[in-house]
N, C-alpha and C positions, 0 to 999 in steps of 0.2 A: 436542470434546476437553475443554473446561472442565467440561461436565456429567459426563462420564465420570470425570474426576479428582475432582470434588466427591464422587461416589458411592464411588469405590474407593480414593482416596488420603486421603479424609476432609476435613473442614472446615478451611479456612485452609491448604491445601497450598502456597499461594504464599509462606508465611511460615515454614516449618519444613523441616527435612531430610526427604526422602521417599526410601525405598528403591525406586528404579525397577525393580530386578530382581524384587521381590516383586509389583509390579503386572503383570508379564508374564503372570501366570496369568489375568488378567482381559481378555486380548485377545479371547476369544470374545464377551464382552459388548460390546466396542467394535465387533465385527463386526455384532452384532445392532442396535446403534445406528445403524450406517451403512446398514443395509438399507433403512430406510424412505425417507430422502431420495433414495437411488439408485433405488428403485422408482418414486417419483414422477417423477424425471428420465427414467427409461426410458419411462414411460407417456406423458409429454409428447412425447418424441422420436418414439415410434411414432405418436402422433396426427398429428404434423406430416408424417411420411413417408406415412401413409395418405391424407392430404388433398392432398398435392402430387404423388404418383406415380400414373401410370395402371397398369392391371393388368399390362401387359407389362413395364414398368419395375420393378414390385414383384417379379416373378419373377426378373429379372436381379439386383436388389439383394440379394434374399434368398439367391441362389446365391453371390454374391461376398462378402458381408459388408460391414460398415460400420466404417471406422476411427473411433475416438473419442478426442477430446482433453478432458481435464479438468484445469485448472490452478488452483492456489490462489495468492493474492497475500499482501500484507503481514500480514493478520490471522492467518495460519497460519505464515508464513515463519520467525519467530523463536521458535517453540516449542522449548524445549530438551529434552534427553534423546531417547529413541527414539520417543516417542508419535506425532510427526508422520509419521515414516517408516512406522511400523506402520499408521497410518490409510491411507496411500496404497497399501500392499501390499494391504490389504483392499478399497479402492476399485477397484484394478485387477482383483482377483479377481471382484468383483461385475459389472464391465463385461464381462469375458471369459466370464461365465457367466450370460447374460440368461435371462429367462423363456422357455421354449420355446413358449408359447401363441401368440405373435404371428408367429413364423417368421423374424424378423430376427435376424441374428447380428452382434453388436458385438464389436470387438476393439481392444485397446490395448496399450501397452508402457510401460516405466519412463520413456521420454523424453516420451511424449505425455501421460502422467498423472502429475503431480508438482507440488511447489511450485516456482514459477518465481522467478528472481531479479528484483530491482527493475528492472535494465536491460532484461531481456526484457519485463517488464510494460510498460515505457515504449515499447519498440519495437512491441509489438502495438498499443498505442494510436495510435502515430505512423502505422503502415501503415493502420490502419482509418480514421483521420481523412483521410489523403490519398486513400484509395480513395473514401470517401464524398463528398469535395469534388472528385472527378474530376481530381485532380492526378497520379494515377498512370496510366501507359499511354503509348500512342503517338499522341496527338492530333496530327493533321497540322499544326495551328497551332503546335505546339512542335517540329516535326521538319523536317529538310531533308536532301537527298542531297548528300554532300560530293564533292570533286573525284575521289575514287576510286570513286564509286558506292555508298558505304556510308551507310546511314541514320544520322544523328546527331540525337539529341533533347536539348533543353536541360532542365535540372532546375528545375522550378518548385514544389518541395516546400515545405510549410509545417511549422513547428515546433509543438509542443504542450506545454502544461503541464497534466498530468492529475492531478487532486486526488482521492484516495480518502479513506477514513476514517482509516487508520493511516499512509499514506505518500503522497508526491507525486513524480511523475516529470517530468523536464524532458528533452525530446528535440528536437533541431533539426539541420537540415543545415548543414554548415560552409560558410562563405564560401570561395570558391576562393582558394587561396594562403595560407589561415590556417596559421600556425606554432604548434603546440600545445606546451606544456611536455612534457618527456620522460615525465613521470609519467602523462600523459593519453593514453588510447587511444581513437581514433575507430573507429567500426564501419562497415565497408563493406557495404552491404546485399546487393550481389551476391556478395561473397566469403563472407558468412555464409549464403548461399542463402535470404535472405528476399525477394529479388526476382530475376526472371529476368535473364539477361545482356542481353536486348534492351531492357530499360528503361534510362532515363538513369542513369549511374553516380552513386551517392550515398554520401558519407561523412557520418555523423551522430555527434553526441555524445548518449549516452543515460545518464542518471544518475538514481538514485532515492534519496530521503531519507526514512528512517523518522522518525516524530514530526511530519512536516509535512502529514499528512492533516488533514482538517477537525476530527475529534474529538480526535486526539492533540495537535495543535498548540494547540487551544483550552485543553485541560487543562494542558499544559506552560506556556503563556503565563500563565494565572492563577496557577499555582504559583510561577513566577518573579517575576511582577509583585508579587503580594501577600506575598512573602517579603522584599521590598525596603523598607527603612525609609523611603525617599522617598515611597512610596505607602501604607504601613501605619502608621496613627497611632491609638492607643487602640482597637485591635480592628477598625477600619474601614479597608478597602482602597479607595482612590480609583482607580477604573479609568477612564483617559482614553478607552478605546475604547467605552464605553457612554454612551448619551445622559444628559444631566444630569437627575437626579431618579430614574433607574432604580435599583432596589434589589433585592438578593437575598441569601440566606444565603451564607456564604463556603464554597463547595464547587465542585468541578469536575464535579458531577453534571449530567445533562441538565436544561435549564431549560424550563418551560412558562409562557408568558405568558398570563394570563387576559384576557378581554375588557375588564375594568376597568383593565388595566395592571399589576396586581400579578403577582408571579412566584413560582412554587414550584419547588423543586429536588428532583429524584428522588434519593432516598437509597440506592437499590439499588446495591450495589457493582459489579454488572455494567454498570450504566449510567453509571458514573463515567468521565469522559473521560481520567482519569489511569491507569485500570486497566492498559492495555497497557504503558505505560512503567514503572509501579510493579511489575508482574509481572516485567518484564525486569530491573529494578534490584533484584534480590534476591541476597543472599549465597549462596543455594542454587542460583543459576544459575552453572554452571561458567564462563561467559563473564565473569562478574563476579568470582568467587572466584579465578580463575587469571590474570586480566588486570587489572593495576593501573590502566591507562589507562581501561578501561571503568568501573571504580569511580569514578575521578576525574570522569568525565563525568556520572555520576549525581549525585555530591555537588555538582558545579558547578551542577546544576539543582535543588538543595535537596532531594534525595532520599537518605536514609541507607539503604543496602542492608541494614544489620543490623537495622533495625526491622521490626515486623510490617506486613503489607500495609495495614491500616487507617491506621496512622500514616504510611506512605509516601505515601498519597493525601491525607492531611490537610494543610491549610494552617495552619501554626503561628500561634497568637496572633491569629487572624483570625476574626471572627464575622459581619461584614456586608461585602458588596461594594456600593459606590455608584458610579454613573456620574458623570463630570464633563464629558463631551462635549468634551474637549480633543483634537481629532483630530490636530493637529500632533504633540502629545506621544505620541499613540497610534502614529503612524507611526514615530517614533524608537524606541519601545520594541519594536515588532514587528521593526524592523531589528536592534536589538541582541540580542534574545532568540532570534529564529527565523531571520532572514536571514543575519546575520553574527555569530554567537556567538563568544566567545573560544575555546572548545573545540568539537569536533564534537558534535552532539547525540547522546545515547545510542543504541546499536544501529545505528550508521551505519558499520560496518566496510566494508560493500560500497561505499558512496559514497567513503569515504576511499581504498580500494584502486583506485578508478577515477580518482583524481587530484584529487578535490574534497572538501573538508571542510565546505563550506557552499554555500548557493545563491549567495551573494555571489561566491564564487570562480568559479562556473560562468561568470558573465557578465564577470568580469575576465580570465579565461584564454582564453576562446573567444568568437568573434564570428560573427554571421550576419546576412545581409540578408533572411532569410526572414520572412514574416509569422508571428506566433505566435497560436495558438488556446488559450484556457483552457477546460477542460472538466472534468466530474466530477459525477456524481449527488449525491455527498455534499455538495458545495459548494452545489448548488441547493437541497437539502433544508435546509441550514443557513440560507440566505438566506430 
Protein backbone atom coordinates (compact mmCIF):
# COMPACT_ATOMS: atom_id res chain seq x y z
CA UNK A 1 0.00 0.00 0.00
CA UNK A 2 2.81 2.43 0.83
CA UNK A 3 4.62 1.73 -2.46
CA UNK A 4 1.36 2.16 -4.37
CA UNK A 5 0.70 5.49 -2.65
CA UNK A 6 4.29 6.64 -3.25
CA UNK A 7 3.78 6.03 -6.97
CA UNK A 8 0.26 7.35 -7.51
CA UNK A 9 -0.32 9.85 -4.69
CA UNK A 10 3.17 11.26 -5.08
CA UNK A 11 6.05 11.92 -2.75
CA UNK A 12 5.29 12.95 0.83
CA UNK A 13 1.62 11.89 0.64
CA UNK A 14 1.68 11.44 4.44
CA UNK A 15 2.11 15.21 4.89
CA UNK A 16 -0.36 16.84 2.52
CA UNK A 17 -4.00 16.57 1.48
CA UNK A 18 -4.58 13.79 -1.05
CA UNK A 19 -7.78 13.45 -3.08
CA UNK A 20 -8.52 9.78 -2.47
CA UNK A 21 -11.32 9.86 -5.05
CA UNK A 22 -8.82 10.56 -7.83
CA UNK A 23 -6.65 7.65 -6.72
CA UNK A 24 -9.54 5.28 -7.35
CA UNK A 25 -8.59 5.18 -11.03
CA UNK A 26 -5.33 3.43 -10.06
CA UNK A 27 -6.99 0.42 -8.42
CA UNK A 28 -6.00 -1.78 -11.44
CA UNK A 29 -2.35 -1.01 -10.63
CA UNK A 30 -2.98 -2.01 -7.01
CA UNK A 31 -4.41 -5.26 -8.38
CA UNK A 32 -1.25 -5.87 -10.42
CA UNK A 33 0.91 -5.19 -7.36
CA UNK A 34 -1.07 -7.71 -5.29
CA UNK A 35 -0.75 -10.45 -7.92
CA UNK A 36 2.91 -11.31 -7.34
CA UNK A 37 2.84 -11.98 -3.56
CA UNK A 38 -0.46 -13.86 -3.94
CA UNK A 39 1.01 -15.99 -6.73
CA UNK A 40 3.98 -16.90 -4.51
CA UNK A 41 1.60 -17.73 -1.64
CA UNK A 42 -0.49 -19.91 -3.94
CA UNK A 43 2.61 -21.75 -5.21
CA UNK A 44 3.80 -22.42 -1.65
CA UNK A 45 0.36 -23.70 -0.63
CA UNK A 46 0.12 -26.00 -3.66
CA UNK A 47 3.61 -27.38 -2.93
CA UNK A 48 2.56 -28.21 0.65
CA UNK A 49 -0.66 -29.90 -0.52
CA UNK A 50 1.19 -31.93 -3.15
CA UNK A 51 3.75 -33.12 -0.60
CA UNK A 52 1.23 -34.01 2.13
CA UNK A 53 -1.70 -35.58 0.22
CA UNK A 54 -1.81 -38.95 -1.49
CA UNK A 55 -3.37 -39.26 -4.94
CA UNK A 56 -6.80 -40.28 -3.64
CA UNK A 57 -6.88 -37.35 -1.21
CA UNK A 58 -5.83 -34.95 -3.97
CA UNK A 59 -8.83 -36.01 -6.08
CA UNK A 60 -11.19 -35.40 -3.14
CA UNK A 61 -9.65 -32.06 -2.20
CA UNK A 62 -9.65 -30.79 -5.78
CA UNK A 63 -13.33 -31.73 -6.10
CA UNK A 64 -14.40 -30.07 -2.83
CA UNK A 65 -12.20 -26.96 -2.86
CA UNK A 66 -10.11 -25.46 -0.07
CA UNK A 67 -11.32 -22.68 2.26
CA UNK A 68 -8.67 -19.97 2.68
CA UNK A 69 -8.10 -17.42 5.44
CA UNK A 70 -5.82 -14.42 5.00
CA UNK A 71 -5.74 -11.84 7.79
CA UNK A 72 -3.71 -8.68 8.29
CA UNK A 73 -2.76 -7.27 11.67
CA UNK A 74 -1.63 -3.94 13.11
CA UNK A 75 0.66 -2.93 10.24
CA UNK A 76 -2.38 -2.58 7.94
CA UNK A 77 -5.20 -2.12 10.44
CA UNK A 78 -5.04 1.68 10.78
CA UNK A 79 -4.60 2.65 7.13
CA UNK A 80 -7.13 5.41 6.58
CA UNK A 81 -9.33 6.11 3.57
CA UNK A 82 -10.54 3.26 1.34
CA UNK A 83 -7.11 1.88 0.35
CA UNK A 84 -7.05 -0.96 2.89
CA UNK A 85 -10.56 -2.19 2.04
CA UNK A 86 -9.84 -2.02 -1.70
CA UNK A 87 -6.72 -4.12 -1.22
CA UNK A 88 -8.73 -6.83 0.52
CA UNK A 89 -11.40 -6.83 -2.21
CA UNK A 90 -8.57 -7.55 -4.65
CA UNK A 91 -6.97 -10.21 -2.43
CA UNK A 92 -10.29 -12.04 -2.11
CA UNK A 93 -10.72 -11.89 -5.89
CA UNK A 94 -7.25 -13.38 -6.42
CA UNK A 95 -7.88 -16.19 -3.90
CA UNK A 96 -11.23 -17.05 -5.48
CA UNK A 97 -9.70 -17.13 -8.97
CA UNK A 98 -6.56 -19.28 -8.63
CA UNK A 99 -4.42 -20.52 -11.50
CA UNK A 100 -6.20 -23.45 -13.22
CA UNK A 101 -2.91 -25.25 -13.91
CA UNK A 102 -2.62 -27.10 -10.56
CA UNK A 103 -6.30 -28.10 -10.33
CA UNK A 104 -6.91 -26.93 -6.74
CA UNK A 105 -9.81 -24.55 -6.08
CA UNK A 106 -9.40 -22.04 -3.27
CA UNK A 107 -12.29 -19.99 -1.94
CA UNK A 108 -12.73 -17.28 0.67
CA UNK A 109 -15.18 -14.59 1.78
CA UNK A 110 -15.12 -11.16 3.49
CA UNK A 111 -15.06 -12.72 6.97
CA UNK A 112 -12.15 -15.07 6.30
CA UNK A 113 -9.97 -12.57 4.42
CA UNK A 114 -9.86 -9.14 6.07
CA UNK A 115 -7.95 -6.95 8.51
CA UNK A 116 -8.68 -8.39 11.96
CA UNK A 117 -9.07 -6.42 15.18
CA UNK A 118 -6.37 -6.39 17.83
CA UNK A 119 -8.58 -8.45 20.17
CA UNK A 120 -8.97 -11.13 17.47
CA UNK A 121 -5.24 -11.08 16.83
CA UNK A 122 -4.67 -11.73 20.53
CA UNK A 123 -7.25 -14.54 20.68
CA UNK A 124 -5.62 -16.34 17.74
CA UNK A 125 -2.25 -16.15 19.54
CA UNK A 126 -3.86 -17.33 22.78
CA UNK A 127 -5.54 -20.37 21.20
CA UNK A 128 -2.40 -21.27 19.25
CA UNK A 129 -0.22 -21.07 22.37
CA UNK A 130 -2.56 -23.22 24.43
CA UNK A 131 -2.92 -25.75 21.62
CA UNK A 132 0.86 -26.07 21.16
CA UNK A 133 1.46 -26.36 24.91
CA UNK A 134 -1.23 -29.10 25.09
CA UNK A 135 -3.44 -27.12 27.46
CA UNK A 136 -6.45 -27.40 25.18
CA UNK A 137 -8.46 -30.57 24.94
CA UNK A 138 -9.89 -33.27 27.13
CA UNK A 139 -6.81 -34.67 28.82
CA UNK A 140 -7.99 -37.36 31.30
CA UNK A 141 -5.70 -35.85 33.93
CA UNK A 142 -7.82 -32.69 33.85
CA UNK A 143 -11.26 -34.29 33.60
CA UNK A 144 -13.65 -36.19 35.86
CA UNK A 145 -17.19 -37.56 35.65
CA UNK A 146 -19.52 -35.65 37.97
CA UNK A 147 -22.39 -37.10 40.04
CA UNK A 148 -24.75 -36.78 37.07
CA UNK A 149 -22.45 -38.72 34.75
CA UNK A 150 -21.32 -35.62 32.84
CA UNK A 151 -17.66 -35.16 31.99
CA UNK A 152 -16.29 -31.96 33.59
CA UNK A 153 -12.83 -30.66 32.71
CA UNK A 154 -10.98 -28.01 34.65
CA UNK A 155 -9.43 -25.03 32.90
CA UNK A 156 -5.61 -24.94 32.87
CA UNK A 157 -5.21 -22.35 30.14
CA UNK A 158 -2.21 -20.01 30.06
CA UNK A 159 -2.18 -16.31 29.24
CA UNK A 160 -0.05 -14.68 26.57
CA UNK A 161 1.62 -11.35 25.93
CA UNK A 162 2.22 -11.37 22.19
CA UNK A 163 4.54 -8.65 20.89
CA UNK A 164 4.49 -7.68 17.22
CA UNK A 165 6.14 -4.83 15.37
CA UNK A 166 3.34 -2.25 15.69
CA UNK A 167 1.11 -3.62 18.47
CA UNK A 168 1.13 -5.90 21.50
CA UNK A 169 -1.70 -8.16 22.64
CA UNK A 170 -2.46 -9.26 26.21
CA UNK A 171 -4.83 -12.21 26.64
CA UNK A 172 -5.47 -14.27 29.76
CA UNK A 173 -8.19 -16.45 31.30
CA UNK A 174 -10.00 -14.75 34.15
CA UNK A 175 -9.73 -16.03 37.67
CA UNK A 176 -13.02 -17.60 38.74
CA UNK A 177 -15.18 -15.09 40.60
CA UNK A 178 -13.40 -12.03 39.16
CA UNK A 179 -15.70 -8.99 39.10
CA UNK A 180 -14.81 -6.71 36.20
CA UNK A 181 -15.72 -3.02 35.82
CA UNK A 182 -18.88 -2.56 33.75
CA UNK A 183 -16.82 -1.07 30.90
CA UNK A 184 -14.78 -4.27 30.47
CA UNK A 185 -16.14 -7.12 28.37
CA UNK A 186 -14.77 -10.62 28.82
CA UNK A 187 -14.86 -13.03 25.88
CA UNK A 188 -16.30 -16.51 26.37
CA UNK A 189 -14.47 -18.77 23.92
CA UNK A 190 -17.39 -21.18 23.57
CA UNK A 191 -19.97 -18.45 23.07
CA UNK A 192 -17.81 -16.86 20.37
CA UNK A 193 -17.40 -20.31 18.75
CA UNK A 194 -13.64 -20.23 19.12
CA UNK A 195 -13.74 -23.50 21.09
CA UNK A 196 -16.22 -26.41 21.01
CA UNK A 197 -18.71 -26.77 23.87
CA UNK A 198 -17.02 -29.96 25.09
CA UNK A 199 -13.86 -28.03 26.04
CA UNK A 200 -13.58 -26.46 29.51
CA UNK A 201 -15.53 -23.18 29.60
CA UNK A 202 -13.19 -20.21 29.41
CA UNK A 203 -13.76 -16.48 29.93
CA UNK A 204 -10.78 -14.44 28.79
CA UNK A 205 -9.74 -10.81 28.55
CA UNK A 206 -8.22 -9.91 25.17
CA UNK A 207 -6.88 -6.41 24.59
CA UNK A 208 -4.51 -5.00 21.99
CA UNK A 209 -2.42 -1.84 22.24
CA UNK A 210 -1.13 0.00 19.20
CA UNK A 211 2.35 1.59 19.58
CA UNK A 212 3.45 -1.17 21.99
CA UNK A 213 4.99 -3.45 19.36
CA UNK A 214 8.78 -3.62 19.42
CA UNK A 215 9.40 -1.14 16.60
CA UNK A 216 6.70 1.40 17.43
CA UNK A 217 7.34 1.39 21.18
CA UNK A 218 11.09 1.92 20.67
CA UNK A 219 10.41 4.90 18.41
CA UNK A 220 7.79 6.40 20.71
CA UNK A 221 10.01 5.90 23.77
CA UNK A 222 12.96 7.72 22.16
CA UNK A 223 10.73 10.57 20.98
CA UNK A 224 9.25 11.11 24.45
CA UNK A 225 12.45 10.56 26.46
CA UNK A 226 14.61 12.81 24.29
CA UNK A 227 11.98 15.57 24.23
CA UNK A 228 12.15 15.76 28.03
CA UNK A 229 14.47 18.46 29.44
CA UNK A 230 15.47 16.09 32.25
CA UNK A 231 17.27 13.88 29.71
CA UNK A 232 18.10 16.38 26.92
CA UNK A 233 20.95 18.79 27.66
CA UNK A 234 23.00 20.64 25.03
CA UNK A 235 21.74 18.49 22.17
CA UNK A 236 22.68 15.24 23.96
CA UNK A 237 19.95 12.85 25.09
CA UNK A 238 21.04 10.72 28.06
CA UNK A 239 19.22 7.41 27.62
CA UNK A 240 19.13 5.34 30.85
CA UNK A 241 18.06 2.23 28.90
CA UNK A 242 21.31 1.99 26.91
CA UNK A 243 24.63 0.79 28.33
CA UNK A 244 27.02 3.47 29.54
CA UNK A 245 29.27 4.60 26.72
CA UNK A 246 26.95 3.55 23.89
CA UNK A 247 26.40 6.39 21.42
CA UNK A 248 24.31 6.93 18.29
CA UNK A 249 22.88 9.80 16.28
CA UNK A 250 19.58 11.13 17.60
CA UNK A 251 17.06 9.30 15.46
CA UNK A 252 14.44 6.57 15.78
CA UNK A 253 15.83 4.84 12.69
CA UNK A 254 16.91 1.20 12.86
CA UNK A 255 20.34 0.83 14.48
CA UNK A 256 23.18 -1.40 13.32
CA UNK A 257 25.97 -2.08 15.82
CA UNK A 258 29.32 -2.84 14.18
CA UNK A 259 31.83 -5.39 15.55
CA UNK A 260 33.95 -2.56 17.01
CA UNK A 261 30.96 -1.33 19.05
CA UNK A 262 30.20 1.76 16.99
CA UNK A 263 26.65 2.25 15.75
CA UNK A 264 25.06 3.57 12.58
CA UNK A 265 21.45 4.62 12.15
CA UNK A 266 19.45 3.86 9.01
CA UNK A 267 18.14 7.17 7.65
CA UNK A 268 15.57 5.56 5.33
CA UNK A 269 12.15 7.00 6.24
CA UNK A 270 10.56 3.54 5.84
CA UNK A 271 12.98 2.14 8.44
CA UNK A 272 12.24 4.81 11.02
CA UNK A 273 10.44 3.28 13.99
CA UNK A 274 8.33 6.42 14.38
CA UNK A 275 6.94 6.08 10.84
CA UNK A 276 3.66 4.26 11.72
CA UNK A 277 2.84 6.66 14.56
CA UNK A 278 3.87 9.74 12.58
CA UNK A 279 1.75 8.62 9.61
CA UNK A 280 -1.27 8.18 11.89
CA UNK A 281 -0.67 11.53 13.63
CA UNK A 282 -1.35 13.60 10.52
CA UNK A 283 -3.91 16.36 10.17
CA UNK A 284 -4.81 14.68 6.85
CA UNK A 285 -6.02 11.61 8.74
CA UNK A 286 -9.77 12.07 9.44
CA UNK A 287 -9.33 10.35 12.82
CA UNK A 288 -7.06 13.25 13.81
CA UNK A 289 -8.79 16.15 12.06
CA UNK A 290 -12.29 15.23 13.32
CA UNK A 291 -11.44 13.92 16.81
CA UNK A 292 -9.79 16.40 19.15
CA UNK A 293 -8.91 13.73 21.73
CA UNK A 294 -6.85 11.85 19.13
CA UNK A 295 -4.92 15.02 18.27
CA UNK A 296 -4.31 15.61 21.99
CA UNK A 297 -2.83 12.11 22.30
CA UNK A 298 -0.41 12.83 19.44
CA UNK A 299 0.65 16.16 20.93
CA UNK A 300 1.06 14.55 24.37
CA UNK A 301 3.66 12.33 22.68
CA UNK A 302 5.52 15.31 21.16
CA UNK A 303 4.09 14.94 17.64
CA UNK A 304 2.46 17.95 15.98
CA UNK A 305 0.00 16.60 13.36
CA UNK A 306 0.19 19.83 11.33
CA UNK A 307 3.91 19.43 10.55
CA UNK A 308 5.40 17.50 7.58
CA UNK A 309 6.20 13.80 8.09
CA UNK A 310 9.96 14.36 8.37
CA UNK A 311 9.44 16.86 11.19
CA UNK A 312 6.93 14.60 12.95
CA UNK A 313 9.61 11.90 13.08
CA UNK A 314 12.38 14.28 14.11
CA UNK A 315 13.50 14.60 17.74
CA UNK A 316 13.78 18.36 18.26
CA UNK A 317 17.09 19.93 19.43
CA UNK A 318 18.71 16.51 19.76
CA UNK A 319 21.86 15.45 17.88
CA UNK A 320 23.29 12.53 19.90
CA UNK A 321 21.88 9.78 22.14
CA UNK A 322 24.26 8.52 24.84
CA UNK A 323 23.65 5.56 27.13
CA UNK A 324 23.95 6.03 30.90
CA UNK A 325 23.15 2.47 32.01
CA UNK A 326 20.85 3.65 34.80
CA UNK A 327 18.41 0.77 34.49
CA UNK A 328 16.31 1.67 37.55
CA UNK A 329 15.64 5.03 35.89
CA UNK A 330 14.97 3.16 32.63
CA UNK A 331 12.25 1.07 34.27
CA UNK A 332 10.53 4.16 35.69
CA UNK A 333 10.57 5.87 32.27
CA UNK A 334 9.19 2.81 30.47
CA UNK A 335 6.46 2.75 33.11
CA UNK A 336 5.50 6.41 32.70
CA UNK A 337 5.81 6.59 28.88
CA UNK A 338 4.54 3.19 27.72
CA UNK A 339 2.92 1.20 30.54
CA UNK A 340 0.96 3.87 32.44
CA UNK A 341 0.87 7.08 30.34
CA UNK A 342 -1.33 10.02 31.38
CA UNK A 343 -3.37 9.76 28.16
CA UNK A 344 -3.98 6.66 26.02
CA UNK A 345 -1.26 6.14 23.42
CA UNK A 346 -2.29 7.31 19.92
CA UNK A 347 -4.44 5.04 17.70
CA UNK A 348 -5.78 3.08 20.69
CA UNK A 349 -9.51 3.62 20.19
CA UNK A 350 -10.04 -0.16 20.17
CA UNK A 351 -8.24 -0.71 23.49
CA UNK A 352 -10.09 2.18 25.14
CA UNK A 353 -13.44 0.85 23.90
CA UNK A 354 -12.65 -2.53 25.47
CA UNK A 355 -12.33 -0.81 28.85
CA UNK A 356 -8.56 -0.31 29.10
CA UNK A 357 -6.60 2.85 28.31
CA UNK A 358 -3.19 1.42 29.27
CA UNK A 359 -1.39 -1.81 30.08
CA UNK A 360 -1.29 -0.70 33.70
CA UNK A 361 -5.10 -0.65 33.83
CA UNK A 362 -5.34 -4.22 32.48
CA UNK A 363 -3.58 -5.64 35.52
CA UNK A 364 -5.30 -3.30 37.97
CA UNK A 365 -8.85 -4.07 36.80
CA UNK A 366 -8.51 -7.80 36.05
CA UNK A 367 -6.70 -10.65 37.76
CA UNK A 368 -5.64 -14.14 36.81
CA UNK A 369 -3.83 -17.05 38.42
CA UNK A 370 -2.80 -18.38 34.99
CA UNK A 371 0.86 -18.57 33.97
CA UNK A 372 1.78 -15.96 31.34
CA UNK A 373 3.87 -16.63 28.25
CA UNK A 374 5.65 -13.77 26.47
CA UNK A 375 6.17 -14.37 22.77
CA UNK A 376 6.78 -12.59 19.46
CA UNK A 377 9.27 -12.87 16.62
CA UNK A 378 9.76 -9.10 16.57
CA UNK A 379 10.90 -9.14 20.18
CA UNK A 380 13.38 -11.95 19.54
CA UNK A 381 14.81 -10.11 16.52
CA UNK A 382 15.27 -6.95 18.60
CA UNK A 383 17.11 -8.82 21.36
